[in-house]
N, C-alpha and C positions, 0 to 999 in steps of 0.2 A: 259619430255625432255625440253632442253633449247637451244636457238640459238642466234647467233649474225648475224643480217641481213645485216649490212653494217659497214664499218670502221668509225672512228671519222672524217676522211677526207671527206667522202661522206656526213656525217651529216652536216658538215660545208658548203659543196657545196649546199645542199638542202636549208639551211637557206638563202643563197644568191640568189638562182635562182628558188626556189620551185614554186612560183606563178608568175613568170616573164611574161608569156603570158597574164594572167588575168590583171596584172597591166598595161601592154603595151596597151591592148585593151581598158581598162578604160581611159587611157590618150588620146588615139586616138579618142574615142567616145566624150570625152570632147572637144577636139580641133575641131572636126566636128561641135559641137554646137557653138563654138566660130566663126568658119568660116561662119556658116549660120546665125549668128547674134541673136541666141536664147539663148545663155548662160547668166545666171544671174551673174552679177558682185557683189561680196560681198563688204561691206563697207571697209574692211581692204585693198583692192586693188585699191580703187578709186583714190588715190593720186599717185600711182606708175605705173598704167597701163592705157595708153591712146594712143594706136597706131594710126598712120595716116591711115594705110591700114590694116583693121582687117583680111581680107582674106590672105594677104601676111604674116602678123605676124603669123597667125595660121599655114600656110604652113611651114614657117621656124621653128616654134616650133615643128611641126610634124617631120621634119628632125632631129632636136635636140634630140627628144625622141627616134627615131629609132637609131640614133648614140649611144645614151646611152645604149640602149638595147644590141647592138652589143658589146660595151665595157664591160657591166656587164656579158654577157655570157662568153666571153673569160677570163675575170678576175676571174670569179667563177671557171672555169676550172683550171686556174693557182693556185688559192687558194687550190683546191683539191690536186693538185700534191705537193704543198709545205707543206700542212698539213700532207699528208701521210709520208713525210720525218721527221717531227718533233716528238719529244718524246711524247708518246711511238711510235716509228716508225712502220708503217705498211708495210714497204718495205721488200722484201724477202731475201735480202743479204746485206752484208757490201759493196760489190762492187757497188750494186745498189745505196746505200746511198751515197757513195763517188762520184759516177758519178753525182748525183743530186746536190751535194755540189759545183760542178764545172760549173753549168749552169748560174751563174751570175743572170742577170735580164731578161733573155730571156725565154719567154713562149715557143717559138718554140724549144729551146734546151731541155727544160724539157720534152716536148712531144716526142722528139727524144729518150731521155733516157728511158722513159716509154715504148716506142715501141721496144727498144733494149732488155730490161730485161723482158718484158712480151709479150704475143702473141699480135701483133699489130692489129689495126683496119683494115678493108678491105681497099684496095687501094683507092677506090672512097671516102671513109670516111676520110682517111688520107689526100688526096689532098684537099678535101673540107675544112677540119679543118685548114690545112696549109694556104689556101686562106683567111679563116675567121680571122685568127690571123694577117695576113698581112693587111687585110682590117681594122681591129680594130686599128692597129698601124698607118696606113695612116690617119685615121680620128682623131687620138689623137696627133700624131707627124708628122708635115708636112715634115720632112726630114727623116722619117723612111725608112730603107733599106728593099727592098722586099726579101723574102726568097723562094717564089714560082716562079719558072722560067716560061718563056713563053711556053716551051715544056710541063711542068707539067700542065699549064692551058689548053693547047690543049688536053692533056690526060684526064683531068677532064671532058672536054666536051664530050668525048666518052662515058661517063656514063650518058648522058643526060636523057635517057629513064628510067633507073633504079632509078635515083635520083628524077625524076618527080613523080614516083610511091611512093617512100619512104617518100617524103615530100609533099604529097597531092597537086600535080600540080605545083610544083616549076619549073620555067623556068630558067634552069642553064645558058643558053646563055645570057639571059637578066641580070642575076645576075653578071656574069663575066664582062659584058659590063659596069655595074654600078661600079664594082670594078676597072676596068681599067681607067674609067673616074673620079675616086675618088669622086663618088657621095654617098649620104647617101643610106643605104639599103632601100628597100621597106618593107612593113609589112611582106610579105611572106618570103623575104630574112631573116629578123631578126628572125621570128618565126622558120625558118628552122635551123638557126645557134643555137638558143636556144635548139632545139630538138637534134641537132647533138652533142652538148656538153653533154647533158644528156645521150645520147647513149654512148658516149666515157667513161664517168665516170662509168656508169653501167658495161660496158665491162671490164674496168681495175679493178674495185673494186671487182668483183667476183673472179678475180685471186689473188688479194691481200688477200682477206678473206681466200681463200684456202691455202695460204702459211703461214698464221700466226702461230707463236708459241703462242697458245691461252692463256695459263695461264700467261705468262710473259706480254703479251699485255694487258690483262684485269687488271692485277695488276698495271701496269703503268697508265691505265686510271682511276682506282679507286683512286690511290694516287694523280693524278692530279685533280680529281674532289673534293676530300676532302681537298686538300692543293694546291689550284691554286697559280700561281705566285703572290707574294704580297711583301709588304715592308719588308725588313730584320728586321725591328724593331718588327714585329709581331712574337713572339717566341712560340714554342710548338703548332703550329696550327694543325699539323697532329695528335699529341698525343691527343689534346683536341677533335678533330673530331672523332677519334677512340673511345674515352671515351663516347661521345654523341651517337655514333652509336651502339657500342657493350657493353655499360656499364650496361644496364638494361636487365637482363637475360630473363624476360618474353617478352620483345620487340625486342630482339636481331635478331631473324629470320626475322621479318617484316622490320626492319630498314636496315639490310644487303641486303635484297631482293630489297629494294628501291634503294640502291646504285647500285646494279646490273642493275636495270632497267635504271638508269640514264646514265650508260655507254653503254646501248643498248642491254642488255641481257634480253630476255623474254622467258616465258614458251610457249610451242607450242605442238600441237598434231602431226604436220607434219613439219619436218625441211626443209626449203627452202634456208637457208643461211649456216652459219658455225655452226655446232653443238658444244655446250659447255657441257663438261662432267657433269653429275649430281653430281658426287663426288666433283668436284671443287666448285660448288655452295653450296653444303651441308657443305663442310669443311669450307668455308668462313663464312657461317652463324653460325657455332659453335665456332668461335674464341672468346677468351677473348679480352678485350681492349689492353692488353699488347702484346698478340700474333698478333693481327691485326696491331698494330703499327710496330712491328718488321718485319712483312710480307710486309707491304706497304713501309716501309722505305728502304727495300732492292731492291725495283723496280729500274730498270735502268733509268738513267736520260739523 
């Protein structure tokens, strides 16, 4: 059996945020060493780093790193939603795609569209994510307009106990206080937002996977993998790629299987994602170069 465990959009999200907690902790550990005066200064920094107050500099740098982690988490979520719209689209209808096209530059609008066309997150998660998006905007743009109302903030606090359990001791009252004062997030705040965006993407991606027209989607992914956007001066790239992949009869099955793996299709004993028909994989492996070229050229753009 074969399966596709996630969309290309979720793969892009993971590339951006997959090890975010590890990287953030590494940065904060390093800054702790700076604050304690035990960090070793490499020669390349000696002429450009000489703060008057090392502890104060370390604390401000800590706030900077936490701000960046908040920005990265929200931007990774936005990347997921935008990539899901791009060809080959993972969205489940033309109306869904059209609504996404009308969201402009607003992450919050894209989240509203996803929530309208798919089963939305739980209310507490929706409110928390809405606040996180606003917080990111505040820390990046001083004149950013809020989208979460004071009433919604109060409602979010009614989920204090459940969010504390879900996020390993998160103090939502303190988090909302830092948000209202436009302060940098704490480490626990930032880690909780990272986890929240991961939860949101997992929630939405399972629904997108279930709604895919699987052959059309995979055909589009293979075409994009073999012929990515490039200079118009490069001609016949797809035809040449098809010849390299399907040209040698004795290697055809292995090379076509490698292309399938590159777009996320893997063999499995137990399907936990979206099942890909064996017939589709076998038919793709048996194509001649000309058949593969015509097949992939016909993919939607």
